[in-house]
C-alpha positions in Angstrom: -56.6 -160.7 17.1 -59.8 -163.0 18.0 -63.2 -161.7 16.9 -64.0 -161.3 20.5 -61.0 -159.2 21.5 -61.8 -156.8 18.3 -65.4 -156.6 19.4 -64.3 -155.3 22.8 -61.7 -153.1 21.9 -64.2 -151.4 19.6 -67.0 -151.0 22.2 -64.2 -149.5 24.5 -63.1 -146.9 21.8 -66.7 -146.2 21.2 -67.3 -145.5 25.0 -64.2 -143.4 25.3 -64.9 -141.3 22.5 -68.5 -141.0 23.7 -67.4 -139.6 27.2 -64.3 -137.6 25.8 -61.8 -139.5 28.0 -59.0 -141.4 26.1 -57.1 -142.3 29.0 -59.6 -144.7 30.3 -59.8 -147.0 27.0 -57.4 -149.5 28.3 -59.6 -149.6 31.9 -62.7 -150.1 29.7 -61.1 -152.9 27.4 -60.0 -154.7 30.8 -63.6 -154.3 32.3 -65.3 -155.5 29.0 -62.9 -158.7 28.9 -63.7 -159.3 32.6 -67.2 -158.9 31.9 -67.3 -161.4 29.0 -65.0 -163.9 30.8 -67.4 -163.9 33.8 -70.6 -164.3 31.5 -68.8 -166.9 29.7 -67.9 -168.6 32.7 -71.4 -168.2 33.9 -72.5 -170.1 30.9 -70.2 -173.1 31.7 -71.2 -173.2 35.1 -74.9 -173.2 34.2 -73.9 -176.3 31.5 -72.6 -178.3 34.2 -68.7 -177.5 34.1 -66.6 -176.9 37.1 -64.7 -173.9 36.0 -65.4 -170.7 37.6 -63.6 -167.4 37.3 -62.9 -167.0 40.8 -60.5 -164.1 40.2 -63.1 -161.6 38.9 -65.2 -162.1 41.8 -62.3 -162.2 44.0 -61.2 -158.6 42.4 -64.9 -157.5 42.8 -64.9 -158.2 46.5 -61.7 -156.4 47.0 -62.9 -153.4 45.4 -66.2 -153.3 47.0 -64.3 -153.5 50.4 -62.2 -150.6 49.4 -65.3 -148.6 48.5 -66.3 -149.2 51.9 -63.4 -148.0 53.3 -63.1 -144.7 51.2 -67.0 -143.7 52.2 -66.1 -144.4 55.9 -63.0 -142.3 55.5 -65.3 -139.4 53.9 -67.9 -139.6 56.9 -65.1 -139.6 59.4 -63.4 -136.4 57.7 -66.9 -134.9 57.7 -67.7 -135.6 61.3 -64.5 -134.2 62.5 -64.6 -131.0 60.4 -68.2 -130.3 61.8 -66.9 -130.9 65.4 -63.9 -128.2 64.6 -66.2 -126.1 63.0 -68.8 -125.8 65.8 -65.7 -125.3 68.6 -64.2 -122.6 66.2 -67.4 -120.8 66.0 -68.0 -120.9 69.8 -64.5 -119.6 70.5 -64.9 -116.8 68.2 -68.5 -115.7 69.4 -67.3 -115.9 73.0 -64.5 -113.6 72.1 -66.6 -111.2 70.3 -68.7 -110.9 73.1 -66.4 -110.8 75.9 -63.7 -107.8 77.0 -60.7 -109.3 78.0 -58.5 -108.7 74.9 -56.1 -106.3 76.3 -55.8 -105.8 80.0 -53.7 -103.0 81.9 -52.8 -103.4 85.6 -52.3 -99.8 87.2 -50.1 -99.3 90.3 -51.8 -98.5 93.4 -52.9 -95.1 94.4 -52.0 -93.2 97.5 -53.3 -89.9 98.6 -56.3 -88.0 98.2 -55.7 -85.8 95.5 -54.7 -88.8 93.2 -57.9 -90.3 94.3 -60.4 -87.5 93.4 -58.3 -87.2 89.8 -59.4 -91.0 89.2 -62.9 -90.6 90.4 -63.4 -87.7 87.8 -61.7 -90.2 85.3 -64.4 -92.6 86.3 -67.2 -90.4 86.0 -66.2 -89.1 82.5 -65.6 -92.9 81.4 -69.0 -93.7 82.3 -71.3 -90.6 81.8 -69.2 -88.3 79.5 -68.9 -88.0 75.5 -67.0 -90.3 73.9 -63.5 -89.5 73.7 -60.3 -91.8 73.0 -58.1 -89.8 75.1 -60.4 -90.0 78.0 -61.3 -93.4 77.9 -57.6 -94.5 77.1 -56.3 -92.8 80.2 -59.4 -94.2 82.2 -57.9 -97.7 81.3 -54.2 -96.9 81.7 -54.7 -95.8 85.5 -57.9 -97.8 86.6 -56.9 -101.3 85.7 -58.9 -101.1 82.3 -59.7 -104.0 80.0 -60.7 -103.5 76.4 -62.4 -105.8 73.6 -64.1 -105.1 70.6 -67.4 -104.0 71.5 -66.8 -103.4 75.6 -64.4 -101.0 77.4 -64.4 -101.8 81.3 -62.6 -100.3 84.5 -61.9 -101.9 88.0 -63.3 -99.3 90.4 -63.5 -99.4 94.2 -66.6 -99.8 95.9 -65.6 -97.9 99.2 -65.6 -94.1 99.0 -62.2 -94.0 101.0 -60.8 -96.7 98.9 -57.1 -95.0 99.0 -56.7 -95.3 102.7 -57.4 -99.1 102.9 -54.3 -101.2 101.9 -56.4 -103.8 99.4 -59.7 -102.1 98.3 -62.4 -104.0 97.1 -62.8 -103.7 93.4 -65.8 -104.3 91.0 -65.7 -103.6 87.1 -67.8 -101.3 85.3 -68.2 -101.7 81.6 -69.3 -99.5 78.9 -69.9 -100.8 75.6 -69.1 -99.1 71.9 -72.0 -98.0 70.3 -72.1 -98.6 66.3 -71.7 -94.9 65.5 -68.4 -95.0 67.9 -67.1 -97.8 66.1 -67.0 -95.6 62.9 -65.6 -92.7 64.8 -62.2 -91.6 63.1 -59.0 -91.8 65.0 -56.6 -88.7 65.3 -53.1 -88.4 65.1 -53.1 -87.0 68.5 -55.7 -88.6 70.8 -58.4 -85.9 71.7 -57.1 -83.2 69.6 -59.5 -83.0 66.5 -57.3 -80.7 64.6 -54.3 -82.8 64.6 -55.9 -84.7 61.4 -57.3 -88.0 60.8 -55.0 -91.2 61.3 -56.1 -93.2 58.5 -54.2 -96.4 59.5 -55.7 -96.5 62.9 -59.3 -95.7 62.1 -59.2 -98.5 59.4 -57.6 -101.0 61.7 -60.4 -100.3 64.3 -63.2 -100.5 62.0 -61.8 -103.8 60.3 -61.1 -105.3 63.9 -64.9 -105.4 64.7 -66.2 -106.1 61.3 -63.9 -109.1 60.2 -65.3 -111.2 63.3 -68.7 -110.7 61.8 -67.8 -111.6 58.4 -66.2 -114.8 59.6 -69.1 -115.5 61.6 -71.6 -114.7 58.7 -69.5 -117.1 56.5 -69.7 -120.2 58.9 -73.4 -119.6 59.1 -73.8 -119.6 55.2 -71.5 -122.6 55.1 -73.8 -124.5 57.7 -76.9 -123.6 55.8 -75.6 -124.9 52.5 -74.0 -128.1 54.2 -77.8 -128.5 55.7 -79.3 -128.2 52.3 -76.4 -130.7 50.9 -77.3 -133.3 53.5 -81.2 -133.0 52.7 -80.5 -133.6 49.2 -78.0 -136.4 49.7 -75.2 -134.7 47.8 -71.5 -133.9 48.5 -71.1 -131.5 45.6 -71.1 -128.6 47.5 -68.5 -129.6 50.0 -65.6 -127.9 48.5 -67.5 -124.7 48.5 -68.1 -125.1 52.3 -64.7 -126.0 52.9 -63.6 -122.6 50.9 -66.0 -120.7 53.2 -64.4 -122.1 56.4 -61.0 -121.1 55.0 -62.1 -117.5 54.4 -63.4 -117.6 58.1 -60.1 -118.7 59.5 -58.3 -116.0 57.4 -60.7 -113.2 58.9 -60.3 -114.5 62.4 -56.5 -114.3 61.9 -56.9 -110.8 60.3 -59.0 -109.7 63.2 -56.3 -110.3 66.0 -53.7 -108.7 64.0 -55.9 -105.6 63.4 -56.4 -105.4 67.2 -52.8 -105.9 68.0 -51.6 -103.3 65.5 -54.1 -101.1 66.7 -53.2 -101.3 70.1 -49.6 -100.7 69.5 -50.0 -97.6 67.3 -52.3 -96.4 70.1 -49.5 -96.8 72.6 -47.0 -95.0 70.3 -49.3 -91.9 70.2 -50.6 -91.8 73.8 -48.7 -90.8 77.0 -48.6 -94.4 79.0 -48.0 -93.6 82.9 -45.1 -95.4 84.6 -45.6 -98.8 86.1 -48.6 -99.7 83.8 -48.4 -103.4 82.8 -50.2 -104.5 79.5 -51.2 -108.2 78.8 -53.3 -110.2 76.3 -56.3 -111.5 77.7 -58.1 -114.8 77.6 -60.9 -113.5 74.6 -57.8 -112.9 72.3 -56.6 -116.3 72.9 -59.9 -117.4 72.0 -60.2 -115.8 68.7 -56.8 -116.7 68.0 -57.3 -120.4 68.7 -60.4 -120.5 66.4 -58.7 -119.4 63.5 -56.6 -122.7 62.9 -59.6 -124.8 64.1 -61.4 -123.4 60.8 -58.4 -123.8 58.6 -58.4 -127.6 60.0 -62.0 -127.8 59.2 -61.8 -126.3 55.9 -58.6 -128.8 55.0 -61.0 -131.7 55.8 -63.7 -130.7 53.8 -61.6 -130.0 50.6 -60.2 -133.1 51.1 -63.3 -135.0 51.3 -64.6 -133.1 48.4 -61.8 -133.7 46.0 -61.4 -137.4 46.8 -64.8 -138.1 46.8 -65.0 -136.5 43.2 -62.0 -138.8 41.9 -63.7 -141.7 43.4 -66.9 -140.7 41.8 -65.4 -140.3 38.6 -63.9 -144.0 38.5 -67.2 -145.2 40.0 -68.8 -144.0 36.8 -66.5 -145.6 34.0 -67.3 -148.7 35.9 -70.9 -148.0 35.7 -70.6 -147.0 32.0 -68.8 -150.5 31.2 
């Protein structure tokens, strides 16, 4: 082995031992050889020799182009992830603040007796004490809609509305207070002596806590991302991606808890005949926000992992 190759091998082994990475020893040997040939070619060129190491120059140009393409892919992934995160956050925020999660369609009412009964249900719904059976019956019989923080009824504006074939309806809403959100649910709605239904109680609490946790995780990820942009570092990108993944899971769990809670409520309640129940657009917004958060998380994690590998390779080049 020539003396120059021995020196190159010794230097490569020393660098590999210093950075505790034996797998890059061959790479370091190749880089040192190319650098030695390039420096020797430069000396010959300065002396007037026509020989020029064009292969090394071409390889360096190709590697620089590849690095530029990789950087563009990182930037594109980050921009798309930010757009998806913003859309998901807006969708989830609108879903939490609106009442169209579950909608009931009640049959028309005929007769003054039924009308007076519905008026009493309306008065208890708006001004009476909070009771699950009272507001559930009102929702069933008065075209009600329910959300995470609101419960609403469609009530007629005219006093003798039951005599009209198509009365005009307006929506009246009452919000759930924070204490009402933590009110326990009972095995028989309205009967406090029937015992607490732990499953429905915790499903109800999870359905309004989980979206707040999801929004908090997204806000925290945004603050961390802003700090990373100020510091010009991509290191926290992996953590931001994991936060978005948890936010997507919380959004999906919110929808599952809500649907499970409504199904259990229908099982323990007496739903009147000819009452149809449908899912509202607010629930669909919350459902759409979950995959959007997960797609943003996938892009952020991919960018973080790919950038760390590329940065590790560039470190080996710089050390050589």
